[in-house]
Biopython code that builds the backbone (N, CA, C, O; Angstrom):
import numpy as np
from Bio.PDB.StructureBuilder import StructureBuilder

atoms = [
    (1, "UNK", "N", (0.826, -1.139, 0.136)),
    (1, "UNK", "CA", (-0.246, 0.083, 0.251)),
    (1, "UNK", "C", (1.073, 1.255, 0.114)),
    (1, "UNK", "O", (1.972, 1.448, 0.932)),
    (2, "UNK", "N", (0.831, 1.968, -1.254)),
    (2, "UNK", "CA", (1.344, 3.647, -1.146)),
    (2, "UNK", "C", (0.813, 4.394, -0.317)),
    (2, "UNK", "O", (-0.413, 4.326, -0.229)),
    (3, "UNK", "N", (1.297, 5.020, 0.260)),
    (3, "UNK", "CA", (0.736, 6.468, 0.828)),
    (3, "UNK", "C", (1.151, 7.484, 0.355)),
    (3, "UNK", "O", (2.364, 7.509, 0.145)),
    (4, "UNK", "N", (0.471, 8.514, 0.059)),
    (4, "UNK", "CA", (1.223, 9.569, -0.690)),
    (4, "UNK", "C", (0.352, 10.796, 0.060)),
    (4, "UNK", "O", (-0.849, 10.938, 0.291)),
    (5, "UNK", "N", (1.562, 11.629, 0.333)),
    (5, "UNK", "CA", (0.990, 12.883, 1.411)),
    (5, "UNK", "C", (1.020, 14.251, 0.273)),
    (5, "UNK", "O", (1.900, 14.382, -0.577)),
    (6, "UNK", "N", (0.282, 14.863, 0.398)),
    (6, "UNK", "CA", (0.306, 16.155, -0.925)),
    (6, "UNK", "C", (0.155, 17.397, -0.335)),
    (6, "UNK", "O", (-0.975, 17.731, 0.023)),
    (7, "UNK", "N", (1.294, 18.297, -0.136)),
    (7, "UNK", "CA", (1.208, 19.615, 0.576)),
    (7, "UNK", "C", (1.195, 20.938, -0.601)),
    (7, "UNK", "O", (1.862, 21.269, -1.582)),
    (8, "UNK", "N", (0.015, 21.442, 0.154)),
    (8, "UNK", "CA", (-0.204, 22.908, -0.860)),
    (8, "UNK", "C", (0.114, 23.840, 0.347)),
    (8, "UNK", "O", (-0.382, 23.660, 1.459)),
    (9, "UNK", "N", (1.077, 24.963, 0.012)),
    (9, "UNK", "CA", (1.506, 25.997, 0.893)),
    (9, "UNK", "C", (0.739, 27.078, 0.423)),
    (9, "UNK", "O", (0.438, 27.277, -0.754)),
    (10, "UNK", "N", (0.444, 27.753, 1.373)),
    (10, "UNK", "CA", (-0.293, 29.190, 1.663)),
    (10, "UNK", "C", (0.392, 30.191, 1.461)),
    (10, "UNK", "O", (0.468, 31.024, 2.365)),
    (11, "UNK", "N", (0.999, 30.374, 0.382)),
    (11, "UNK", "CA", (2.300, 31.484, -0.359)),
    (11, "UNK", "C", (1.131, 32.707, -0.400)),
    (11, "UNK", "O", (-0.034, 32.818, -0.782)),
    (12, "UNK", "N", (2.214, 33.597, 0.261)),
    (12, "UNK", "CA", (1.351, 35.307, 0.062)),
    (12, "UNK", "C", (2.241, 36.197, -0.328)),
    (12, "UNK", "O", (3.075, 36.725, 0.409)),
    (13, "UNK", "N", (2.079, 36.414, -1.619)),
    (13, "UNK", "CA", (2.679, 37.455, -2.600)),
    (13, "UNK", "C", (2.370, 38.750, -2.940)),
    (13, "UNK", "O", (2.944, 39.521, -3.709)),
    (14, "UNK", "N", (1.143, 38.921, -2.099)),
    (14, "UNK", "CA", (0.348, 40.107, -2.221)),
    (14, "UNK", "C", (0.466, 41.204, -1.216)),
    (14, "UNK", "O", (-0.057, 42.302, -1.408)),
    (15, "UNK", "N", (1.162, 40.909, -0.130)),
    (15, "UNK", "CA", (1.357, 42.054, 1.144)),
    (15, "UNK", "C", (2.316, 41.066, 2.261)),
    (15, "UNK", "O", (2.379, 39.843, 2.387)),
    (16, "UNK", "N", (2.996, 42.164, 2.970)),
    (16, "UNK", "CA", (4.014, 41.641, 3.752)),
    (16, "UNK", "C", (3.767, 42.627, 5.155)),
    (16, "UNK", "O", (3.474, 43.823, 5.132)),
    (17, "UNK", "N", (3.932, 41.943, 6.131)),
    (17, "UNK", "CA", (3.802, 42.800, 7.609)),
    (17, "UNK", "C", (4.339, 44.151, 7.478)),
    (17, "UNK", "O", (4.986, 44.509, 6.494)),
    (18, "UNK", "N", (4.095, 44.821, 8.375)),
    (18, "UNK", "CA", (4.539, 46.209, 8.697)),
    (18, "UNK", "C", (5.429, 46.148, 10.207)),
    (18, "UNK", "O", (5.772, 47.141, 10.848)),
    (19, "UNK", "N", (5.636, 45.028, 10.495)),
    (19, "UNK", "CA", (6.708, 45.050, 12.018)),
    (19, "UNK", "C", (8.129, 45.158, 11.636)),
    (19, "UNK", "O", (8.663, 45.057, 10.531)),
    (20, "UNK", "N", (8.620, 45.387, 12.816)),
    (20, "UNK", "CA", (10.321, 45.377, 12.609)),
    (20, "UNK", "C", (10.841, 43.916, 11.714)),
    (20, "UNK", "O", (11.840, 43.781, 11.007)),
    (21, "UNK", "N", (9.983, 43.126, 11.977)),
    (21, "UNK", "CA", (10.493, 41.908, 11.433)),
    (21, "UNK", "C", (10.353, 41.797, 10.135)),
    (21, "UNK", "O", (11.113, 40.966, 9.637)),
    (22, "UNK", "N", (9.674, 42.324, 9.432)),
    (22, "UNK", "CA", (8.839, 42.168, 7.967)),
    (22, "UNK", "C", (9.815, 42.768, 6.969)),
    (22, "UNK", "O", (10.840, 43.238, 7.463)),
    (23, "UNK", "N", (9.680, 42.832, 5.705)),
    (23, "UNK", "CA", (10.508, 43.261, 4.766)),
    (23, "UNK", "C", (10.938, 44.729, 4.460)),
    (23, "UNK", "O", (11.868, 45.127, 3.758)),
    (24, "UNK", "N", (9.990, 45.440, 5.194)),
    (24, "UNK", "CA", (9.443, 46.820, 5.257)),
    (24, "UNK", "C", (10.584, 47.813, 5.504)),
    (24, "UNK", "O", (10.839, 48.043, 6.686)),
    (25, "UNK", "N", (11.283, 48.415, 4.597)),
    (25, "UNK", "CA", (12.485, 49.190, 4.645)),
    (25, "UNK", "C", (13.555, 48.143, 5.017)),
    (25, "UNK", "O", (14.158, 48.131, 6.090)),
    (26, "UNK", "N", (13.738, 47.166, 3.894)),
    (26, "UNK", "CA", (14.651, 46.051, 4.389)),
    (26, "UNK", "C", (16.167, 46.834, 4.210)),
    (26, "UNK", "O", (17.067, 46.646, 5.028)),
    (27, "UNK", "N", (16.279, 47.485, 3.356)),
    (27, "UNK", "CA", (18.026, 47.938, 3.306)),
    (27, "UNK", "C", (17.811, 49.143, 3.827)),
    (27, "UNK", "O", (18.897, 49.722, 3.863)),
    (28, "UNK", "N", (16.805, 49.936, 4.325)),
    (28, "UNK", "CA", (16.671, 51.340, 4.830)),
    (28, "UNK", "C", (16.003, 51.934, 3.539)),
    (28, "UNK", "O", (16.169, 53.149, 3.637)),
    (29, "UNK", "N", (15.652, 51.792, 2.936)),
    (29, "UNK", "CA", (14.827, 52.195, 1.781)),
    (29, "UNK", "C", (13.689, 51.527, 1.422)),
    (29, "UNK", "O", (13.405, 50.532, 2.089)),
    (30, "UNK", "N", (12.802, 51.923, 0.301)),
    (30, "UNK", "CA", (11.464, 51.946, -0.062)),
    (30, "UNK", "C", (11.912, 50.424, -1.056)),
    (30, "UNK", "O", (11.718, 50.570, -2.263)),
    (31, "UNK", "N", (12.560, 48.833, -0.554)),
    (31, "UNK", "CA", (12.888, 48.694, -1.631)),
    (31, "UNK", "C", (11.941, 47.597, -2.427)),
    (31, "UNK", "O", (11.993, 47.368, -3.635)),
    (32, "UNK", "N", (10.979, 46.913, -1.369)),
    (32, "UNK", "CA", (9.902, 46.096, -1.959)),
    (32, "UNK", "C", (8.788, 46.743, -1.729)),
    (32, "UNK", "O", (7.843, 46.075, -2.150)),
    (33, "UNK", "N", (8.407, 47.888, -1.183)),
    (33, "UNK", "CA", (7.216, 48.424, -0.953)),
    (33, "UNK", "C", (7.305, 49.641, -1.499)),
    (33, "UNK", "O", (8.363, 50.270, -1.546)),
    (34, "UNK", "N", (5.874, 50.181, -2.083)),
    (34, "UNK", "CA", (5.802, 51.736, -2.922)),
    (34, "UNK", "C", (6.381, 52.861, -1.819)),
    (34, "UNK", "O", (6.204, 52.902, -0.601)),
    (35, "UNK", "N", (7.015, 53.611, -2.554)),
    (35, "UNK", "CA", (7.373, 55.102, -1.573)),
    (35, "UNK", "C", (6.172, 55.441, -0.859)),
    (35, "UNK", "O", (6.030, 55.412, 0.364)),
    (36, "UNK", "N", (5.058, 55.862, -1.991)),
    (36, "UNK", "CA", (3.529, 56.216, -1.703)),
    (36, "UNK", "C", (2.856, 55.480, -0.930)),
    (36, "UNK", "O", (2.206, 54.523, -1.349)),
    (37, "UNK", "N", (2.930, 55.901, 0.591)),
    (37, "UNK", "CA", (2.304, 55.367, 1.627)),
    (37, "UNK", "C", (0.497, 55.001, 1.047)),
    (37, "UNK", "O", (-0.145, 54.011, 1.396)),
    (38, "UNK", "N", (0.141, 55.793, 0.377)),
    (38, "UNK", "CA", (-1.488, 55.769, -0.464)),
    (38, "UNK", "C", (-1.333, 54.229, -1.324)),
    (38, "UNK", "O", (-2.183, 53.342, -1.240)),
    (39, "UNK", "N", (-0.233, 54.140, -2.046)),
    (39, "UNK", "CA", (-0.472, 53.209, -2.755)),
    (39, "UNK", "C", (0.460, 51.595, -2.099)),
    (39, "UNK", "O", (0.406, 50.463, -2.580)),
    (40, "UNK", "N", (1.135, 52.014, -1.049)),
    (40, "UNK", "CA", (1.790, 50.905, -0.807)),
    (40, "UNK", "C", (1.026, 50.425, 0.778)),
    (40, "UNK", "O", (1.774, 49.918, 1.614)),
    (41, "UNK", "N", (-0.044, 50.559, 1.024)),
    (41, "UNK", "CA", (-0.237, 50.073, 2.571)),
    (41, "UNK", "C", (-1.930, 49.591, 2.360)),
    (41, "UNK", "O", (-2.874, 50.162, 1.814)),
    (42, "UNK", "N", (-1.830, 48.543, 2.922)),
    (42, "UNK", "CA", (-3.081, 48.201, 2.636)),
    (42, "UNK", "C", (-3.694, 48.027, 4.311)),
    (42, "UNK", "O", (-3.382, 47.219, 5.186)),
    (43, "UNK", "N", (-4.774, 49.254, 4.307)),
    (43, "UNK", "CA", (-5.475, 49.491, 5.513)),
    (43, "UNK", "C", (-6.448, 48.317, 5.990)),
    (43, "UNK", "O", (-6.596, 48.309, 7.212)),
    (44, "UNK", "N", (-6.946, 47.605, 5.495)),
    (44, "UNK", "CA", (-7.774, 46.319, 5.871)),
    (44, "UNK", "C", (-7.012, 45.325, 6.428)),
    (44, "UNK", "O", (-7.450, 44.671, 7.375)),
    (45, "UNK", "N", (-5.418, 45.038, 5.740)),
    (45, "UNK", "CA", (-4.715, 44.010, 6.374)),
    (45, "UNK", "C", (-3.570, 44.464, 7.212)),
    (45, "UNK", "O", (-2.874, 43.612, 7.765)),
    (46, "UNK", "N", (-3.268, 45.969, 7.379)),
    (46, "UNK", "CA", (-2.336, 46.796, 8.296)),
    (46, "UNK", "C", (-1.445, 45.891, 7.694)),
    (46, "UNK", "O", (-1.286, 44.877, 8.373)),
    (47, "UNK", "N", (-0.798, 45.926, 6.617)),
    (47, "UNK", "CA", (0.216, 45.149, 5.905)),
    (47, "UNK", "C", (0.607, 46.493, 4.761)),
    (47, "UNK", "O", (-0.204, 47.350, 4.410)),
    (48, "UNK", "N", (2.020, 46.403, 4.323)),
    (48, "UNK", "CA", (2.446, 46.868, 2.989)),
    (48, "UNK", "C", (2.388, 45.961, 1.749)),
    (48, "UNK", "O", (2.582, 44.748, 1.825)),
    (49, "UNK", "N", (2.156, 46.504, 0.784)),
    (49, "UNK", "CA", (1.809, 45.959, -0.715)),
    (49, "UNK", "C", (3.462, 45.884, -1.405)),
    (49, "UNK", "O", (4.197, 46.869, -1.476)),
    (50, "UNK", "N", (3.698, 44.998, -1.707)),
    (50, "UNK", "CA", (4.781, 44.682, -2.735)),
    (50, "UNK", "C", (4.491, 45.668, -3.707)),
    (50, "UNK", "O", (3.418, 46.165, -4.048)),
    (51, "UNK", "N", (6.032, 45.917, -4.211)),
    (51, "UNK", "CA", (5.870, 47.377, -5.487)),
    (51, "UNK", "C", (6.181, 46.264, -6.544)),
    (51, "UNK", "O", (7.253, 45.668, -6.644)),
    (52, "UNK", "N", (5.169, 46.099, -7.245)),
    (52, "UNK", "CA", (5.386, 44.816, -8.255)),
    (52, "UNK", "C", (6.292, 45.157, -9.638)),
    (52, "UNK", "O", (6.778, 44.382, -10.462)),
    (53, "UNK", "N", (6.325, 46.723, -9.553)),
    (53, "UNK", "CA", (7.257, 47.176, -10.730)),
    (53, "UNK", "C", (8.602, 47.260, -10.570)),
    (53, "UNK", "O", (9.312, 47.662, -11.492)),
    (54, "UNK", "N", (9.078, 46.908, -9.438)),
    (54, "UNK", "CA", (10.525, 47.006, -9.210)),
    (54, "UNK", "C", (11.443, 45.271, -9.773)),
    (54, "UNK", "O", (11.176, 44.227, -9.178)),
    (55, "UNK", "N", (12.016, 45.290, -10.432)),
    (55, "UNK", "CA", (12.719, 44.044, -10.441)),
    (55, "UNK", "C", (13.111, 43.164, -9.524)),
    (55, "UNK", "O", (12.972, 41.942, -9.471)),
    (56, "UNK", "N", (13.986, 44.490, -8.283)),
    (56, "UNK", "CA", (14.228, 43.588, -6.937)),
    (56, "UNK", "C", (13.042, 42.643, -6.697)),
    (56, "UNK", "O", (13.142, 41.416, -6.673)),
    (57, "UNK", "N", (11.905, 43.343, -6.520)),
    (57, "UNK", "CA", (10.370, 42.670, -6.142)),
    (57, "UNK", "C", (10.278, 41.656, -6.760)),
    (57, "UNK", "O", (10.184, 40.581, -6.169)),
    (58, "UNK", "N", (10.281, 41.736, -7.992)),
    (58, "UNK", "CA", (9.710, 40.375, -8.459)),
    (58, "UNK", "C", (10.908, 39.088, -8.824)),
    (58, "UNK", "O", (10.513, 37.975, -9.171)),
    (59, "UNK", "N", (12.165, 39.362, -8.715)),
    (59, "UNK", "CA", (13.403, 38.604, -8.348)),
    (59, "UNK", "C", (13.177, 37.942, -7.086)),
    (59, "UNK", "O", (13.250, 36.714, -7.050)),
    (60, "UNK", "N", (12.838, 38.786, -5.761)),
    (60, "UNK", "CA", (12.459, 38.012, -4.677)),
    (60, "UNK", "C", (11.334, 37.070, -4.743)),
    (60, "UNK", "O", (11.498, 35.857, -4.612)),
    (61, "UNK", "N", (10.024, 37.704, -4.975)),
    (61, "UNK", "CA", (9.004, 37.035, -5.235)),
    (61, "UNK", "C", (9.291, 35.433, -5.864)),
    (61, "UNK", "O", (9.058, 34.380, -5.270)),
    (62, "UNK", "N", (9.856, 35.591, -7.216)),
    (62, "UNK", "CA", (10.192, 34.286, -7.975)),
    (62, "UNK", "C", (11.179, 33.165, -7.045)),
    (62, "UNK", "O", (10.972, 31.966, -6.862)),
    (63, "UNK", "N", (12.196, 33.935, -6.594)),
    (63, "UNK", "CA", (13.025, 33.047, -5.726)),
    (63, "UNK", "C", (12.250, 32.436, -4.488)),
    (63, "UNK", "O", (12.491, 31.267, -4.185)),
    (64, "UNK", "N", (11.270, 33.216, -3.709)),
    (64, "UNK", "CA", (10.478, 32.536, -2.696)),
    (64, "UNK", "C", (9.992, 31.374, -3.210)),
    (64, "UNK", "O", (10.400, 30.327, -2.708)),
    (65, "UNK", "N", (9.122, 31.329, -4.202)),
    (65, "UNK", "CA", (8.205, 30.562, -4.607)),
    (65, "UNK", "C", (9.172, 29.302, -5.086)),
    (65, "UNK", "O", (8.752, 28.250, -4.605)),
    (66, "UNK", "N", (10.149, 29.158, -5.764)),
    (66, "UNK", "CA", (10.944, 28.542, -6.171)),
    (66, "UNK", "C", (11.606, 27.735, -5.004)),
    (66, "UNK", "O", (11.842, 26.539, -4.837)),
    (67, "UNK", "N", (11.792, 28.757, -4.335)),
    (67, "UNK", "CA", (12.607, 27.768, -2.783)),
    (67, "UNK", "C", (11.680, 26.827, -2.119)),
    (67, "UNK", "O", (12.043, 25.777, -1.590)),
    (68, "UNK", "N", (10.348, 27.302, -2.181)),
    (68, "UNK", "CA", (9.816, 26.323, -1.324)),
    (68, "UNK", "C", (9.245, 25.259, -2.066)),
    (68, "UNK", "O", (8.894, 24.257, -1.444)),
    (69, "UNK", "N", (9.057, 25.327, -3.599)),
    (69, "UNK", "CA", (8.721, 24.422, -4.376)),
    (69, "UNK", "C", (10.160, 23.095, -4.310)),
    (69, "UNK", "O", (10.019, 21.872, -4.268)),
    (70, "UNK", "N", (11.244, 23.759, -4.320)),
    (70, "UNK", "CA", (12.556, 22.936, -4.359)),
    (70, "UNK", "C", (13.304, 22.491, -3.197)),
    (70, "UNK", "O", (13.853, 21.402, -3.030)),
    (71, "UNK", "N", (13.245, 23.475, -2.433)),
    (71, "UNK", "CA", (13.798, 23.183, -0.884)),
    (71, "UNK", "C", (12.886, 22.080, 0.084)),
    (71, "UNK", "O", (13.301, 21.189, 0.824)),
    (72, "UNK", "N", (11.633, 22.462, -0.194)),
    (72, "UNK", "CA", (10.878, 21.714, 0.623)),
    (72, "UNK", "C", (9.842, 20.731, 0.003)),
    (72, "UNK", "O", (9.001, 20.198, 0.727)),
    (73, "UNK", "N", (9.912, 20.446, -1.577)),
    (73, "UNK", "CA", (9.116, 19.923, -2.328)),
    (73, "UNK", "C", (7.751, 19.838, -2.298)),
    (73, "UNK", "O", (7.093, 18.816, -2.492)),
    (74, "UNK", "N", (7.185, 21.345, -1.957)),
    (74, "UNK", "CA", (5.749, 21.050, -1.889)),
    (74, "UNK", "C", (5.458, 21.036, -3.032)),
    (74, "UNK", "O", (6.078, 21.347, -4.048)),
    (75, "UNK", "N", (3.794, 20.399, -2.728)),
    (75, "UNK", "CA", (3.385, 19.763, -4.265)),
    (75, "UNK", "C", (2.318, 21.046, -5.101)),
    (75, "UNK", "O", (1.829, 21.000, -6.230)),
    (76, "UNK", "N", (2.231, 21.988, -4.185)),
    (76, "UNK", "CA", (1.919, 23.433, -5.114)),
    (76, "UNK", "C", (1.633, 24.835, -4.319)),
    (76, "UNK", "O", (1.841, 24.806, -3.106)),
    (77, "UNK", "N", (1.262, 25.825, -4.787)),
    (77, "UNK", "CA", (1.431, 27.120, -3.820)),
    (77, "UNK", "C", (0.047, 27.672, -3.917)),
    (77, "UNK", "O", (-0.191, 28.067, -5.059)),
    (78, "UNK", "N", (-0.957, 27.825, -3.061)),
    (78, "UNK", "CA", (-2.116, 28.363, -3.050)),
    (78, "UNK", "C", (-1.362, 30.115, -2.714)),
    (78, "UNK", "O", (-0.693, 30.530, -1.768)),
    (79, "UNK", "N", (-1.838, 30.754, -3.922)),
    (79, "UNK", "CA", (-1.651, 32.256, -3.796)),
    (79, "UNK", "C", (-2.782, 33.029, -3.264)),
    (79, "UNK", "O", (-3.892, 32.835, -3.759)),
    (80, "UNK", "N", (-2.626, 33.925, -2.268)),
    (80, "UNK", "CA", (-3.592, 34.693, -1.358)),
    (80, "UNK", "C", (-3.451, 36.007, -1.850)),
    (80, "UNK", "O", (-2.372, 36.548, -2.091)),
    (81, "UNK", "N", (-4.603, 36.523, -1.996)),
    (81, "UNK", "CA", (-4.926, 37.702, -2.018)),
    (81, "UNK", "C", (-4.659, 38.377, -3.553)),
    (81, "UNK", "O", (-4.008, 39.388, -3.818)),
    (82, "UNK", "N", (-5.229, 37.664, -4.273)),
    (82, "UNK", "CA", (-4.477, 37.686, -5.902)),
    (82, "UNK", "C", (-5.641, 39.273, -6.624)),
    (82, "UNK", "O", (-5.455, 40.086, -7.529)),
    (83, "UNK", "N", (-6.699, 39.063, -5.697)),
    (83, "UNK", "CA", (-7.670, 39.919, -6.437)),
    (83, "UNK", "C", (-7.136, 41.782, -5.733)),
    (83, "UNK", "O", (-7.375, 42.870, -6.256)),
    (84, "UNK", "N", (-6.508, 41.531, -4.641)),
    (84, "UNK", "CA", (-6.030, 42.758, -4.234)),
    (84, "UNK", "C", (-4.327, 42.786, -5.258)),
    (84, "UNK", "O", (-4.030, 43.949, -5.532)),
    (85, "UNK", "N", (-3.722, 42.175, -5.572)),
    (85, "UNK", "CA", (-2.316, 42.199, -6.054)),
    (85, "UNK", "C", (-3.240, 42.621, -7.530)),
    (85, "UNK", "O", (-2.748, 43.647, -7.999)),
    (86, "UNK", "N", (-4.365, 42.143, -8.334)),
    (86, "UNK", "CA", (-4.633, 42.710, -9.859)),
    (86, "UNK", "C", (-5.454, 43.677, -9.822)),
    (86, "UNK", "O", (-5.991, 44.004, -10.880)),
    (87, "UNK", "N", (-5.787, 44.430, -8.528)),
    (87, "UNK", "CA", (-6.572, 45.254, -8.637)),
    (87, "UNK", "C", (-5.964, 46.464, -7.682)),
    (87, "UNK", "O", (-6.731, 47.320, -7.241)),
    (88, "UNK", "N", (-4.651, 46.490, -7.405)),
    (88, "UNK", "CA", (-3.884, 47.004, -6.795)),
    (88, "UNK", "C", (-4.476, 47.946, -5.434)),
    (88, "UNK", "O", (-4.364, 49.156, -5.235)),
    (89, "UNK", "N", (-5.169, 46.838, -4.568)),
    (89, "UNK", "CA", (-5.811, 46.755, -3.514)),
    (89, "UNK", "C", (-6.995, 46.387, -3.374)),
    (89, "UNK", "O", (-7.503, 46.355, -2.254)),
]
sb = StructureBuilder()
sb.init_structure("model")
sb.init_model(0)
sb.init_chain("A")
sb.init_seg("    ")
for serial, (resi, resn, name, xyz) in enumerate(atoms, 1):
    if name == "N":
        sb.init_residue(resn, " ", resi, " ")
    sb.init_atom(name, np.array(xyz, "f"), 0.0, 1.0, " ", f" {name:<3s}", serial, name[0])
structure = sb.get_structure()
């Protein structure tokens, strides 16, 4: 009897925490988030929104997804907050 365990990871590329442990001001600048607070903060979630227009942001997110798939061999990624990503909030 073969038992197979499937793992789907809840991956959230739509926003990130605003606490001191998050990516906000990662290198002392607005690296992953928008400089404009109105564009870059999600008041409903109290979190920052990724600036998808930056190459650094896209490279980080792609690397993050590939890391989980490669290192931990998850079977799939559930992408959370897609409507927020498409609509810009």
